[in-house]
C-alpha positions as CSV (number, residue, x, y, z in Angstrom):
1,M,7.7,-4.7,-6.7
2,S,7.5,-6.5,-10.0
3,A,4.4,-6.4,-12.1
4,A,4.0,-10.2,-11.8
5,R,4.2,-10.0,-7.9
6,Y,1.7,-7.1,-7.9
7,R,-0.8,-9.1,-10.1
8,R,-0.4,-12.1,-7.7
9,L,-1.0,-10.0,-4.6
10,K,-4.0,-8.3,-6.2
11,R,-5.5,-11.7,-7.2
12,D,-4.9,-13.1,-3.7
13,F,-6.5,-10.0,-2.1
14,A,-9.5,-10.3,-4.3
15,A,-9.9,-13.9,-3.3
16,D,-9.7,-12.9,0.4
17,L,-12.4,-10.3,-0.1
18,E,-14.8,-12.9,-1.4
19,Q,-14.7,-14.4,2.1
20,A,-14.7,-11.2,4.0
21,M,-17.6,-9.3,5.5
22,I,-17.7,-5.5,5.1
23,V,-19.3,-3.8,8.1
24,D,-20.6,-0.3,8.0
25,L,-19.4,2.2,10.6
26,T,-22.7,2.6,12.4
27,P,-23.4,4.3,15.7
28,S,-23.5,0.9,17.4
29,V,-20.1,0.0,16.0
30,V,-18.7,3.4,17.2
31,H,-20.2,2.8,20.7
32,R,-18.7,-0.7,20.8
33,T,-15.4,0.7,19.7
34,V,-15.3,3.0,22.7
35,S,-16.1,0.0,24.9
36,C,-13.3,-2.0,23.3
37,L,-10.8,0.8,23.9
38,E,-11.9,0.9,27.6
39,H,-11.5,-2.8,28.1
40,A,-8.4,-3.8,26.0
41,P,-5.1,-2.2,25.0
42,L,-6.0,-1.5,21.4
43,R,-5.1,1.2,18.9
44,T,-8.2,3.1,17.5
45,L,-8.3,1.4,14.1
46,D,-7.8,-2.0,15.7
47,A,-10.6,-1.3,18.1
48,I,-12.9,-0.4,15.1
49,Q,-12.1,-3.8,13.5
50,V,-12.7,-5.7,16.8
51,A,-15.9,-3.8,17.4
52,S,-17.1,-4.5,13.9
53,A,-16.5,-8.2,14.4
54,I,-18.4,-8.2,17.7
55,E,-21.3,-6.2,16.2
56,S,-21.6,-8.4,13.2
57,L,-21.6,-11.6,15.3
58,C,-18.4,-12.8,13.7
59,D,-17.6,-16.5,13.9
60,L,-13.9,-16.1,13.7
61,F,-11.7,-13.0,14.0
62,I,-8.5,-13.3,11.9
63,S,-5.6,-11.0,12.2
64,A,-1.8,-11.0,11.7
65,D,-1.5,-8.7,14.7
66,R,-0.8,-10.6,18.0
67,R,-1.9,-7.7,20.2
68,Q,-5.1,-7.3,18.3
69,C,-5.8,-11.1,18.5
70,E,-5.1,-11.1,22.3
71,A,-7.5,-8.1,22.8
72,A,-10.2,-9.7,20.6
73,A,-9.9,-12.9,22.6
74,R,-10.2,-10.9,25.9
75,L,-13.4,-9.5,24.4
76,K,-14.8,-13.0,23.8
77,L,-14.1,-13.3,20.1
78,R,-12.7,-16.6,18.7
79,T,-9.5,-15.6,17.1
80,E,-6.8,-16.9,14.7
81,N,-3.5,-15.2,14.4
82,V,-2.2,-15.7,10.9
83,G,1.0,-13.7,11.1
84,N,3.7,-12.5,13.4
85,L,3.2,-8.7,13.7
86,N,4.1,-7.4,17.2
């Protein structure tokens, strides 16, 4: 990766973080993660992300992972798929 591309990606990532919410991994998020795993076909880290969104009363769940978006929607989150993973 060129230095210019790295700087551009780093700048874009920083801009995205300004709009993101960082959620602590609390006991309630862990319990919700287990529930997500029981009710949707999710990988563990994906379930933590979905559970964090649910626990924080997220307005919109954004992911580039189709399966994660489908599972989040099944769990009643409003979703937007911004990529084509899976």
